[in-house]
DRENNU-619246 format. One line per field, with one value per residue (C-alpha): x, y, z; residue number from 1. Coordinates in steps of 0.5 Angstrom, whole numbers, plus 500, padded with zeros to 3 digits. Example, Ala and Ser with C-alpha at 12.3 -4.5 7.8 and 13.67 -1.06 7.14 Angstrom:
BEGIN
east: 525	527
north: 491	498
up: 516	514
k: 1	2
end
This chain:
BEGIN
east: 409	412	406	408	415	414	410	415	421	416	415	422	427	433	432	438	435	438	437	443	447	454	457	452	454	461	459	457	463	468	466	461	456	449	445	438	432	433	428	429	427	430	423	419	417	416	423	425	422	426	422	424	420	422	430	430	431	428	431	428	432	432	435	441	447	446	439	440	446	442	437	443	448	443	441	447	453	458	454	455	463	463	458	462	468	463	466	465	460	457	457	453	448	446	448	443	444	440	444	450	447	445	451	454	462	466	469	462	462	456	455	460	457	450	452	455	448	444	441	435	433	425	425	419	416	410	405	400	395	394	396	400	407	409	415	420	425	433	439	444	449	445	444	451	452	459	463	457	452	446	439	435	431	431	424	425	427	430	425	427	433	431	437	437	440	444	446	439	439	440	447	451	453	459	459	465	466	473	475	482	484	489	486	481	476	473	476	474	476	482	479	473	472	465	464	458	458	453	457	455	460	466	463	462	455	454	459	458	463	463	468	470	476	478	473	469	463	462	462	462	468	464	470	473	466	466	473	470	463	462	469	472	473	480	487	488	481	483	490	487	481	487	490	484	481	488	488	480	480	484	484	487	494	492	494	491	495	498	494	499	497	490	490	495	490	484	488	490	483	480	486	484	477	479	483	478	473	478	478	485	488	495	498	503	497	496	504	504	510	510	504	507	503	503	509	510	516	512	507	512	516	509	508	509
north: 294	300	300	293	294	300	296	290	295	298	291	288	295	290	287	287	290	287	289	287	284	287	289	286	279	280	281	274	271	275	276	270	275	273	278	275	277	279	283	282	288	287	285	291	294	301	302	301	307	312	319	325	331	338	339	333	325	321	314	309	306	299	301	298	302	299	300	308	309	311	316	319	319	323	328	329	327	327	321	316	316	315	309	305	306	303	296	291	289	284	289	294	289	288	294	299	307	307	301	305	311	307	303	310	308	314	312	310	312	315	320	325	327	326	331	336	336	337	331	329	323	321	317	313	310	306	311	307	312	313	305	307	309	317	320	326	329	330	333	327	332	332	325	322	323	319	313	309	312	316	320	314	311	304	303	308	306	310	310	315	319	326	329	336	336	343	343	343	351	355	351	355	349	345	339	334	328	324	318	316	308	304	300	303	298	294	298	302	310	313	319	321	329	332	339	343	350	355	360	366	370	367	368	363	364	358	352	345	340	333	329	322	318	324	324	319	320	323	331	338	342	348	352	351	353	359	361	360	363	370	370	369	362	363	361	365	363	356	356	359	354	348	351	351	344	341	344	343	336	331	324	318	314	307	302	306	312	317	323	328	324	325	332	333	329	334	340	337	334	342	344	338	341	348	345	341	347	351	345	343	337	340	344	347	350	356	357	355	352	351	346	339	333	328	323	316	318	323	318	314	320	322	315	314
up: 801	804	810	811	811	816	821	821	823	828	831	830	831	831	825	819	813	806	799	795	801	798	805	810	807	809	816	816	811	814	821	823	825	827	823	824	824	817	813	805	801	794	791	794	788	791	793	786	782	778	777	774	775	774	776	781	780	785	786	790	796	793	786	784	781	774	774	776	771	765	768	773	767	763	768	773	768	773	777	771	771	779	779	774	779	784	786	780	775	780	786	781	779	786	791	792	793	799	802	801	804	810	811	812	811	811	804	801	794	792	798	797	790	793	799	793	790	796	796	801	804	805	811	813	820	822	825	829	830	822	821	815	814	816	812	814	810	812	808	807	809	816	816	819	827	827	824	821	826	823	825	822	828	830	826	820	813	808	802	797	795	792	787	784	777	778	770	768	771	764	763	769	773	774	777	778	782	783	786	787	789	788	783	777	778	784	789	795	795	798	797	794	792	789	787	785	783	780	776	773	768	771	778	783	786	790	792	795	796	798	801	803	806	810	816	820	816	809	810	806	806	808	809	802	800	803	800	793	794	791	788	781	778	777	779	785	788	786	789	796	796	795	801	805	803	805	812	813	815	819	815	818	816	814	809	803	804	809	812	808	802	803	804	798	794	796	793	787	785	786	781	776	776	775	769	766	767	762	757	760	764	764	769	764	760	765	766	773	775	782	783	781	781	787	785	788	791	795	797	800	804	807	810	817
k: 1	2	3	4	5	6	7	8	9	10	11	12	13	14	15	16	17	18	19	20	21	22	23	24	25	26	27	28	29	30	31	32	33	34	35	36	37	38	39	40	41	42	43	44	45	46	47	48	49	50	51	52	53	54	55	56	57	58	59	60	61	62	63	64	65	66	67	68	69	70	71	72	73	74	75	76	77	78	79	80	81	82	83	84	85	86	87	88	89	90	91	92	93	94	95	96	97	98	99	100	101	102	103	104	105	106	107	108	109	110	111	112	113	114	115	116	117	118	119	120	121	122	123	124	125	126	127	128	129	130	131	132	133	134	135	136	137	138	139	140	141	142	143	144	145	146	147	148	149	150	151	152	153	154	155	156	157	158	159	160	161	162	163	164	165	166	167	168	169	170	171	172	173	174	175	176	177	178	179	180	181	182	183	184	185	186	187	188	189	190	191	192	193	194	195	196	197	198	199	200	201	202	203	204	205	206	207	208	209	210	211	212	213	214	215	216	217	218	219	220	221	222	223	224	225	226	227	228	229	230	231	232	233	234	235	236	237	238	239	240	241	242	243	244	245	246	247	248	249	250	251	252	253	254	255	256	257	258	259	260	261	262	263	264	265	266	267	268	269	270	271	272	273	274	275	276	277	278	279	280	281	282	283	284	285	286	287	288	289	290	291	292	293	294	295	296	297	298	299	300	301	302	303	304
end
């Protein structure tokens, strides 16, 4: 049980924890790393729970993408299409949401939307005084401290992820997630952007934007959120937000995309979300001619 798991980690803080092994397995097969000792937790039932209470879905860290898909699609519709873009079917059958978070890749697919939804983590560690596991909570956006580094203690484990459901609030939520990759399926992100807005009569009451692929960790676009908050959800506001988000981060250039292409993608994805909120995905529907879609030629020109 979880108490056993916490006690094992307290005794062996350097152990490698494995659930689906969709990434850790590559450490062995591709990099020949010795990952022993190993703690295998895929059979730990307490980490496999899915609980819906009020406007929050709590997912056990050992729940696979496939197991979570139906519930999350129902309560957070934007999560459904995003989950179906994660890896391939085999990866989704084995990979866990908690493992994706703990792994902490800057291009991890689940984290941008979970950050935009203001998800929180329940962390457990062994308490020798109580002889049982003790818990603490932390916002996912505060979990990461650097490239694949986080605030998880050597003797701590991620037990559950608490996910608010913004669209349960009187229907005033607008939540979307976009993953851009070279292949539609079975590929990792070039850029992933997710936004969750609370709207009232066309005004943005609150905004949260999670982004992956543009920094050392998954991050929130706080400057862009500030541009949106308190303003009308309009063309002018979104154009200003596009300029802000394109300058908010300093992404790297690599084999997947140049830094300039990634910055331009961020703005275009905000624009796409506004168009979708108006019932259109076509730029000419608003009469704006200045905003042109990114072309393959543009991407080539932006490459170093």
